[in-house]
TIGUBA-926801 format. One record per residue (C-alpha): residue number from 1; x, y, z. Coordinates in Angstrom, 3 decimals. Example, Ala and Ser with C-alpha at 12.3 -4.5 7.8 and 13.67 -1.06 7.14 Angstrom:
! residues 2
+-----+----------+----------+----------+
: num :        u :        v :        w :
+-----+----------+----------+----------+
:   1 :   12.300 :   -4.500 :    7.800 :
:   2 :   13.670 :   -1.060 :    7.140 :
+-----+----------+----------+----------+
//
This chain:
! residues 371
+-----+----------+----------+----------+
: num :        u :        v :        w :
+-----+----------+----------+----------+
:   1 : -186.125 : -167.773 :   19.369 :
:   2 : -185.805 : -170.119 :   15.869 :
:   3 : -186.141 : -168.391 :   12.359 :
:   4 : -189.863 : -168.709 :   11.046 :
:   5 : -189.711 : -171.369 :    8.781 :
:   6 : -189.884 : -169.504 :    4.803 :
:   7 : -193.483 : -169.041 :    3.575 :
:   8 : -192.084 : -168.989 :   -0.244 :
:   9 : -188.930 : -171.724 :    0.309 :
:  10 : -187.933 : -171.091 :   -3.904 :
:  11 : -187.646 : -167.781 :   -4.756 :
:  12 : -185.580 : -165.556 :   -7.191 :
:  13 : -185.602 : -163.343 :  -10.108 :
:  14 : -186.304 : -162.930 :  -14.067 :
:  15 : -183.901 : -161.091 :  -15.811 :
:  16 : -183.551 : -160.026 :  -19.807 :
:  17 : -180.065 : -161.257 :  -21.059 :
:  18 : -180.538 : -158.614 :  -24.173 :
:  19 : -183.283 : -156.157 :  -25.490 :
:  20 : -186.091 : -158.519 :  -24.601 :
:  21 : -189.045 : -156.698 :  -25.525 :
:  22 : -187.709 : -153.113 :  -24.200 :
:  23 : -185.508 : -150.417 :  -25.557 :
:  24 : -181.928 : -151.353 :  -27.476 :
:  25 : -178.995 : -151.406 :  -24.345 :
:  26 : -181.121 : -151.856 :  -21.679 :
:  27 : -178.998 : -151.693 :  -18.158 :
:  28 : -178.752 : -155.479 :  -17.476 :
:  29 : -177.554 : -156.546 :  -21.420 :
:  30 : -174.833 : -154.075 :  -20.484 :
:  31 : -173.401 : -156.032 :  -17.524 :
:  32 : -170.045 : -157.470 :  -17.445 :
:  33 : -169.907 : -160.935 :  -15.906 :
:  34 : -167.894 : -159.239 :  -12.610 :
:  35 : -171.329 : -157.367 :  -12.335 :
:  36 : -173.525 : -160.374 :  -12.422 :
:  37 : -171.611 : -162.331 :  -10.062 :
:  38 : -172.142 : -159.220 :   -7.485 :
:  39 : -175.802 : -159.510 :   -8.092 :
:  40 : -175.504 : -163.568 :   -7.565 :
:  41 : -173.935 : -162.977 :   -4.059 :
:  42 : -176.259 : -160.544 :   -3.154 :
:  43 : -179.072 : -162.459 :   -3.833 :
:  44 : -178.118 : -165.487 :   -2.205 :
:  45 : -177.152 : -163.564 :    0.861 :
:  46 : -181.151 : -162.332 :    0.937 :
:  47 : -181.888 : -166.327 :    0.474 :
:  48 : -182.519 : -166.613 :   -3.269 :
:  49 : -182.369 : -169.358 :   -5.105 :
:  50 : -183.913 : -169.292 :   -8.919 :
:  51 : -182.330 : -166.938 :  -11.855 :
:  52 : -184.341 : -166.725 :  -14.816 :
:  53 : -182.809 : -165.591 :  -18.344 :
:  54 : -184.494 : -164.577 :  -21.244 :
:  55 : -182.288 : -165.408 :  -23.896 :
:  56 : -184.339 : -163.985 :  -26.915 :
:  57 : -187.148 : -161.541 :  -27.451 :
:  58 : -187.149 : -158.758 :  -30.240 :
:  59 : -183.730 : -159.815 :  -30.842 :
:  60 : -181.424 : -162.693 :  -30.054 :
:  61 : -179.439 : -161.998 :  -26.830 :
:  62 : -176.415 : -164.776 :  -27.847 :
:  63 : -174.499 : -165.305 :  -30.937 :
:  64 : -176.331 : -167.231 :  -33.570 :
:  65 : -175.445 : -169.181 :  -35.849 :
:  66 : -178.554 : -169.545 :  -37.689 :
:  67 : -179.682 : -166.231 :  -37.495 :
:  68 : -176.747 : -163.467 :  -37.120 :
:  69 : -178.795 : -160.684 :  -38.227 :
:  70 : -180.968 : -161.125 :  -35.329 :
:  71 : -178.470 : -160.634 :  -32.887 :
:  72 : -178.689 : -158.140 :  -30.070 :
:  73 : -176.047 : -155.856 :  -30.909 :
:  74 : -175.725 : -153.842 :  -27.191 :
:  75 : -175.914 : -156.986 :  -25.313 :
:  76 : -172.282 : -158.552 :  -23.784 :
:  77 : -173.821 : -162.617 :  -23.982 :
:  78 : -174.443 : -162.120 :  -27.528 :
:  79 : -171.014 : -160.228 :  -28.679 :
:  80 : -169.053 : -162.134 :  -26.259 :
:  81 : -168.498 : -165.719 :  -26.910 :
:  82 : -168.890 : -168.185 :  -23.805 :
:  83 : -170.569 : -165.253 :  -22.291 :
:  84 : -174.098 : -167.139 :  -21.158 :
:  85 : -171.978 : -170.749 :  -20.259 :
:  86 : -169.708 : -168.196 :  -17.803 :
:  87 : -173.068 : -166.635 :  -16.608 :
:  88 : -174.953 : -169.501 :  -15.740 :
:  89 : -171.916 : -171.429 :  -14.068 :
:  90 : -171.184 : -168.948 :  -12.002 :
:  91 : -174.738 : -168.568 :  -10.907 :
:  92 : -174.703 : -172.595 :  -10.410 :
:  93 : -171.928 : -172.608 :   -8.408 :
:  94 : -173.529 : -170.373 :   -6.420 :
:  95 : -176.361 : -172.717 :   -5.891 :
:  96 : -178.811 : -171.381 :   -8.148 :
:  97 : -180.955 : -172.954 :  -10.114 :
:  98 : -180.823 : -171.625 :  -13.907 :
:  99 : -183.724 : -171.298 :  -16.148 :
: 100 : -183.482 : -170.489 :  -19.936 :
: 101 : -186.590 : -168.753 :  -21.264 :
: 102 : -188.043 : -168.501 :  -24.952 :
: 103 : -190.204 : -166.073 :  -26.365 :
: 104 : -192.193 : -168.485 :  -29.032 :
: 105 : -194.970 : -167.141 :  -31.137 :
: 106 : -194.552 : -163.664 :  -29.746 :
: 107 : -192.437 : -160.555 :  -29.226 :
: 108 : -190.074 : -161.958 :  -32.644 :
: 109 : -189.814 : -158.187 :  -33.836 :
: 110 : -187.187 : -158.257 :  -35.876 :
: 111 : -187.943 : -161.704 :  -37.363 :
: 112 : -190.981 : -160.226 :  -38.253 :
: 113 : -189.542 : -157.260 :  -40.098 :
: 114 : -187.484 : -160.134 :  -41.869 :
: 115 : -190.044 : -162.450 :  -42.768 :
: 116 : -193.633 : -160.327 :  -42.892 :
: 117 : -194.930 : -163.269 :  -44.609 :
: 118 : -194.302 : -165.177 :  -41.343 :
: 119 : -196.612 : -163.175 :  -39.201 :
: 120 : -200.115 : -163.874 :  -37.940 :
: 121 : -203.073 : -162.431 :  -40.135 :
: 122 : -206.746 : -161.261 :  -38.872 :
: 123 : -209.638 : -161.886 :  -40.692 :
: 124 : -208.551 : -159.500 :  -42.963 :
: 125 : -205.403 : -160.464 :  -44.134 :
: 126 : -203.487 : -157.688 :  -42.049 :
: 127 : -200.691 : -158.848 :  -39.356 :
: 128 : -202.057 : -158.934 :  -35.822 :
: 129 : -199.275 : -156.974 :  -34.690 :
: 130 : -195.419 : -156.646 :  -35.809 :
: 131 : -194.288 : -159.182 :  -33.690 :
: 132 : -196.703 : -162.396 :  -33.880 :
: 133 : -195.771 : -165.394 :  -35.859 :
: 134 : -198.332 : -168.357 :  -37.306 :
: 135 : -197.181 : -171.181 :  -35.237 :
: 136 : -198.254 : -173.102 :  -38.391 :
: 137 : -196.104 : -171.911 :  -40.352 :
: 138 : -193.576 : -174.716 :  -40.809 :
: 139 : -190.634 : -171.959 :  -40.938 :
: 140 : -191.732 : -170.421 :  -37.729 :
: 141 : -191.277 : -173.968 :  -35.925 :
: 142 : -188.165 : -174.439 :  -37.502 :
: 143 : -187.076 : -171.141 :  -36.361 :
: 144 : -187.904 : -171.521 :  -32.867 :
: 145 : -186.574 : -175.003 :  -32.660 :
: 146 : -183.269 : -173.537 :  -33.866 :
: 147 : -183.031 : -170.969 :  -31.117 :
: 148 : -183.580 : -174.296 :  -28.585 :
: 149 : -180.825 : -175.908 :  -30.321 :
: 150 : -178.544 : -173.038 :  -30.304 :
: 151 : -178.823 : -172.342 :  -27.011 :
: 152 : -178.399 : -175.843 :  -25.604 :
: 153 : -175.265 : -176.417 :  -27.409 :
: 154 : -173.785 : -172.914 :  -25.937 :
: 155 : -174.851 : -173.837 :  -22.526 :
: 156 : -175.870 : -177.743 :  -21.757 :
: 157 : -175.979 : -177.024 :  -17.731 :
: 158 : -179.720 : -175.527 :  -17.737 :
: 159 : -182.183 : -176.337 :  -14.809 :
: 160 : -184.749 : -175.359 :  -16.090 :
: 161 : -186.440 : -173.743 :  -19.422 :
: 162 : -189.432 : -171.875 :  -19.810 :
: 163 : -191.661 : -170.742 :  -22.393 :
: 164 : -193.790 : -167.334 :  -23.030 :
: 165 : -196.976 : -166.981 :  -25.834 :
: 166 : -197.444 : -163.921 :  -27.761 :
: 167 : -199.557 : -161.146 :  -25.613 :
: 168 : -201.405 : -160.278 :  -28.867 :
: 169 : -204.556 : -161.866 :  -29.695 :
: 170 : -204.060 : -165.833 :  -30.132 :
: 171 : -206.665 : -165.106 :  -32.887 :
: 172 : -205.052 : -165.745 :  -36.436 :
: 173 : -206.351 : -166.854 :  -39.947 :
: 174 : -203.276 : -167.460 :  -41.947 :
: 175 : -204.090 : -170.108 :  -44.983 :
: 176 : -201.937 : -172.864 :  -42.895 :
: 177 : -203.545 : -172.018 :  -40.212 :
: 178 : -207.106 : -172.568 :  -41.958 :
: 179 : -205.663 : -175.944 :  -43.471 :
: 180 : -204.862 : -177.124 :  -40.098 :
: 181 : -208.357 : -176.051 :  -38.634 :
: 182 : -209.912 : -178.163 :  -41.750 :
: 183 : -207.898 : -181.321 :  -41.364 :
: 184 : -208.561 : -181.208 :  -37.960 :
: 185 : -212.459 : -179.959 :  -37.411 :
: 186 : -213.757 : -180.419 :  -41.014 :
: 187 : -214.685 : -176.475 :  -41.075 :
: 188 : -214.207 : -173.216 :  -42.530 :
: 189 : -211.655 : -170.841 :  -39.743 :
: 190 : -212.924 : -167.979 :  -41.204 :
: 191 : -216.613 : -168.956 :  -40.702 :
: 192 : -216.401 : -169.335 :  -37.067 :
: 193 : -216.727 : -166.487 :  -34.402 :
: 194 : -213.611 : -165.607 :  -32.520 :
: 195 : -215.240 : -167.050 :  -29.060 :
: 196 : -215.883 : -170.285 :  -30.398 :
: 197 : -212.174 : -170.389 :  -31.621 :
: 198 : -210.378 : -169.239 :  -28.437 :
: 199 : -210.341 : -173.021 :  -26.834 :
: 200 : -208.916 : -174.196 :  -30.461 :
: 201 : -206.433 : -172.119 :  -30.461 :
: 202 : -205.402 : -172.847 :  -26.848 :
: 203 : -205.232 : -176.148 :  -27.578 :
: 204 : -203.040 : -175.576 :  -30.447 :
: 205 : -200.649 : -173.812 :  -28.303 :
: 206 : -200.395 : -176.492 :  -25.616 :
: 207 : -199.987 : -178.924 :  -28.217 :
: 208 : -196.793 : -176.438 :  -29.418 :
: 209 : -195.866 : -176.535 :  -25.514 :
: 210 : -196.456 : -180.296 :  -24.664 :
: 211 : -193.808 : -180.725 :  -28.141 :
: 212 : -191.019 : -178.454 :  -26.780 :
: 213 : -191.132 : -180.263 :  -23.761 :
: 214 : -190.412 : -183.278 :  -25.322 :
: 215 : -187.834 : -181.365 :  -27.299 :
: 216 : -186.009 : -180.444 :  -24.211 :
: 217 : -186.498 : -183.025 :  -21.686 :
: 218 : -185.593 : -185.544 :  -24.589 :
: 219 : -181.978 : -183.991 :  -24.182 :
: 220 : -181.762 : -182.859 :  -20.264 :
: 221 : -184.257 : -185.387 :  -18.541 :
: 222 : -183.753 : -183.954 :  -15.342 :
: 223 : -184.899 : -180.244 :  -16.709 :
: 224 : -187.720 : -178.397 :  -15.055 :
: 225 : -189.628 : -177.345 :  -17.769 :
: 226 : -192.479 : -174.275 :  -17.096 :
: 227 : -194.932 : -172.171 :  -19.728 :
: 228 : -195.973 : -168.922 :  -18.474 :
: 229 : -199.512 : -168.213 :  -18.543 :
: 230 : -201.054 : -165.307 :  -20.288 :
: 231 : -204.366 : -163.173 :  -20.677 :
: 232 : -205.532 : -165.386 :  -23.531 :
: 233 : -204.833 : -168.273 :  -21.806 :
: 234 : -206.620 : -167.664 :  -18.281 :
: 235 : -210.012 : -169.028 :  -19.610 :
: 236 : -208.434 : -172.682 :  -20.398 :
: 237 : -206.322 : -174.019 :  -17.365 :
: 238 : -207.870 : -177.557 :  -17.887 :
: 239 : -207.077 : -177.681 :  -21.329 :
: 240 : -203.288 : -177.088 :  -20.483 :
: 241 : -203.599 : -179.661 :  -17.738 :
: 242 : -205.171 : -182.142 :  -20.400 :
: 243 : -202.589 : -181.963 :  -22.585 :
: 244 : -199.073 : -180.751 :  -20.787 :
: 245 : -197.088 : -183.541 :  -19.382 :
: 246 : -197.185 : -184.132 :  -15.780 :
: 247 : -193.901 : -182.467 :  -14.846 :
: 248 : -194.536 : -179.425 :  -16.491 :
: 249 : -195.205 : -176.279 :  -14.356 :
: 250 : -197.202 : -172.969 :  -15.022 :
: 251 : -195.944 : -169.797 :  -13.867 :
: 252 : -198.730 : -167.288 :  -13.709 :
: 253 : -197.630 : -163.341 :  -13.957 :
: 254 : -199.846 : -161.117 :  -12.270 :
: 255 : -198.071 : -157.335 :  -12.066 :
: 256 : -201.455 : -155.856 :  -11.072 :
: 257 : -200.925 : -154.970 :   -7.761 :
: 258 : -204.034 : -152.118 :   -7.921 :
: 259 : -206.906 : -154.975 :   -8.866 :
: 260 : -209.031 : -156.116 :   -5.422 :
: 261 : -211.083 : -159.537 :   -6.101 :
: 262 : -208.430 : -161.848 :   -5.250 :
: 263 : -211.347 : -164.563 :   -5.821 :
: 264 : -210.981 : -164.038 :   -9.467 :
: 265 : -207.264 : -163.775 :   -9.625 :
: 266 : -205.870 : -165.676 :  -12.766 :
: 267 : -203.129 : -167.725 :  -10.039 :
: 268 : -206.471 : -168.707 :   -8.368 :
: 269 : -207.578 : -170.661 :  -11.317 :
: 270 : -204.395 : -171.633 :  -12.264 :
: 271 : -203.757 : -173.541 :   -8.652 :
: 272 : -207.524 : -174.672 :   -8.796 :
: 273 : -206.616 : -176.383 :  -12.158 :
: 274 : -202.696 : -177.805 :  -11.878 :
: 275 : -202.479 : -177.884 :   -7.955 :
: 276 : -199.732 : -175.571 :   -5.616 :
: 277 : -196.974 : -177.831 :   -6.365 :
: 278 : -197.222 : -177.027 :  -10.255 :
: 279 : -197.695 : -173.230 :   -9.835 :
: 280 : -194.874 : -170.574 :   -9.614 :
: 281 : -196.335 : -167.090 :   -8.590 :
: 282 : -194.598 : -164.049 :  -10.578 :
: 283 : -195.207 : -160.273 :   -9.045 :
: 284 : -193.539 : -157.507 :  -10.825 :
: 285 : -190.111 : -156.406 :   -8.833 :
: 286 : -188.381 : -152.994 :   -9.192 :
: 287 : -188.622 : -152.731 :  -13.115 :
: 288 : -192.211 : -152.184 :  -12.953 :
: 289 : -193.599 : -152.832 :  -16.730 :
: 290 : -195.976 : -149.930 :  -16.466 :
: 291 : -193.730 : -147.527 :  -14.213 :
: 292 : -192.185 : -147.936 :  -10.838 :
: 293 : -195.129 : -147.202 :   -8.476 :
: 294 : -194.770 : -145.150 :   -5.124 :
: 295 : -193.215 : -148.135 :   -2.718 :
: 296 : -196.209 : -147.431 :   -0.474 :
: 297 : -198.875 : -148.071 :   -3.013 :
: 298 : -196.760 : -151.232 :   -4.112 :
: 299 : -196.384 : -152.618 :   -0.577 :
: 300 : -199.864 : -152.300 :   -0.331 :
: 301 : -201.034 : -153.906 :   -3.572 :
: 302 : -198.251 : -157.004 :   -3.764 :
: 303 : -198.437 : -158.042 :   -0.059 :
: 304 : -201.842 : -158.853 :   -1.241 :
: 305 : -200.634 : -160.783 :   -4.089 :
: 306 : -198.095 : -162.969 :   -1.894 :
: 307 : -200.731 : -163.472 :    0.733 :
: 308 : -203.078 : -164.658 :   -1.731 :
: 309 : -200.068 : -167.319 :   -3.486 :
: 310 : -199.269 : -168.392 :    0.178 :
: 311 : -203.221 : -168.885 :    0.779 :
: 312 : -203.298 : -171.070 :   -2.264 :
: 313 : -200.111 : -173.371 :   -1.102 :
: 314 : -197.641 : -172.067 :   -3.593 :
: 315 : -194.359 : -172.123 :   -2.576 :
: 316 : -192.538 : -170.566 :   -5.216 :
: 317 : -191.749 : -166.948 :   -6.309 :
: 318 : -189.736 : -165.775 :   -9.021 :
: 319 : -189.946 : -162.007 :   -9.437 :
: 320 : -190.123 : -160.280 :  -12.767 :
: 321 : -187.251 : -157.718 :  -13.108 :
: 322 : -186.670 : -157.750 :  -16.752 :
: 323 : -184.701 : -154.934 :  -16.977 :
: 324 : -183.292 : -154.540 :  -13.424 :
: 325 : -184.626 : -154.940 :   -9.690 :
: 326 : -184.446 : -151.314 :   -8.889 :
: 327 : -182.881 : -149.019 :   -6.647 :
: 328 : -182.117 : -150.538 :   -2.941 :
: 329 : -185.665 : -149.159 :   -2.138 :
: 330 : -187.193 : -151.598 :   -4.008 :
: 331 : -185.134 : -154.278 :   -3.652 :
: 332 : -185.960 : -154.129 :    0.008 :
: 333 : -189.249 : -153.995 :   -0.632 :
: 334 : -189.154 : -157.444 :   -2.138 :
: 335 : -187.249 : -158.696 :    0.518 :
: 336 : -189.394 : -157.016 :    2.888 :
: 337 : -192.811 : -158.806 :    1.188 :
: 338 : -191.491 : -161.983 :    1.277 :
: 339 : -190.388 : -161.736 :    4.614 :
: 340 : -193.633 : -160.545 :    5.694 :
: 341 : -196.000 : -162.408 :    3.845 :
: 342 : -198.776 : -164.674 :    6.586 :
: 343 : -198.191 : -168.378 :    6.880 :
: 344 : -201.582 : -169.380 :    6.881 :
: 345 : -203.984 : -166.828 :    5.415 :
: 346 : -207.942 : -167.516 :    5.403 :
: 347 : -209.928 : -166.181 :    3.161 :
: 348 : -211.781 : -163.460 :    5.765 :
: 349 : -207.983 : -161.936 :    5.901 :
: 350 : -207.693 : -161.734 :    2.306 :
: 351 : -210.897 : -159.792 :    1.783 :
: 352 : -209.679 : -157.624 :    4.541 :
: 353 : -206.510 : -156.882 :    2.632 :
: 354 : -209.125 : -156.356 :   -0.256 :
: 355 : -211.125 : -153.763 :    1.711 :
: 356 : -207.914 : -152.078 :    3.272 :
: 357 : -206.425 : -151.483 :    0.070 :
: 358 : -209.497 : -149.909 :   -1.342 :
: 359 : -210.188 : -147.664 :    1.646 :
: 360 : -206.681 : -146.514 :    1.915 :
: 361 : -205.834 : -145.789 :   -1.987 :
: 362 : -206.899 : -142.886 :   -2.121 :
: 363 : -205.040 : -141.474 :    0.360 :
: 364 : -201.588 : -143.149 :   -1.234 :
: 365 : -202.402 : -142.058 :   -4.154 :
: 366 : -202.956 : -138.008 :   -3.305 :
: 367 : -200.196 : -138.360 :   -0.922 :
: 368 : -197.736 : -139.861 :   -3.646 :
: 369 : -198.913 : -137.101 :   -6.289 :
: 370 : -197.947 : -134.372 :   -3.551 :
: 371 : -194.660 : -134.925 :   -3.261 :
+-----+----------+----------+----------+
//
C-alpha cells in the first residue's frame, strides 16, 4: 500500500545559536559543527526540510564587529570564525531551507543595559521592560539594521529571514514616539487611552517589518520573509495584511497545549486574514518554554493543534525547540504527531478532540503527578 501523502509536507525546527532569551551556555550554543551535522542527518531521515536559527536575542550569537561587547561568550557561532556559514552550508547541502531569525525591538537585554536611554518607556517614564527598545529612536533602528548587515555579510546564502517582535506590551511613550504620533495624527500620545493606541502601534510595527523585508529582499531577491505573531498582534491580522508585501508570510506560534476552543485560536484568525498558503504554524517541541509536560498530556494537546492547522489548510509546521528538541521520547512524539495528523478533519472532529481533552485531562494530570 502506498504511503499516505504528508499532511504537512514542509516541516522543521527552530533553534537558538546562542543564549537567545535563555540562560548562558544553553546546550545548542555549545555544539560543535560535527554535532550539528549529526542532528541534520537525523532530521533529514525523519523527513524534515526547514531549519531556523536565532542569531541574536539577549546577546549576539555571531562575531559582531559593530557591537563586540554584546557577543555571546558561550556560543561557538560567536567565537569560531566561519561557524555560521559552515553550519548553513552543511544544512543546505542536505537539502534544508535555512532561515536567519532576528528578534527586533524585544529581547535586547544586553543592548538595553548598555543603552538605557533607548528602552521603551511607559506613561510614567519608566522602562516597560529591561529588553524592549523604542523603535522610533534612530539608534535603535541602526542597531537592528547593522545586525542584518553583519549576518548577511557572514552568510549571504540564507533561504529566508524571520522577524520576532517584543513580547512586552507594545505601548511606549518615549519623546520620539510622541513626536511620531504628533506628526502622523496631530494628536497627543499621552492623552489617548491604551485601547485606542493599540491599532497605531500595530501599524508602526507592520511598517517596520515591511521596511525590513524590503531591506533583505533587495539584497537576496528570492528570499522567503516571515514575521512572527505575538499576543498583541493577534487582534490586528488585517492591519498586517494591508501593509506587508504579498510575499511576506506569518509564523503563528502557539505553545498552549492545554487551551481548548479551537475557533478562537490565533492561527484561525491569522489564516482567515492571510490565507493558509501564507501561514506557518509553530507548536512547541521538547524544549517546552514552560517546562516539559508529561508525554501523554502533550500528545493530547498538540494533536488538537496540528489537527486545527490541517483543517485550516496550513501545510508548513516548524517546531519551537530553542534550546533543544528534548530527549528521544520527545523527538519521537514530534514525529508521531506529524504522522498522525488527520488529512481532512472537520469542525465536528475538532469539537470532539477538545471535548475529549477536557474530559481526560484531569485523569492525565493526576496520573502524571502520582509517578
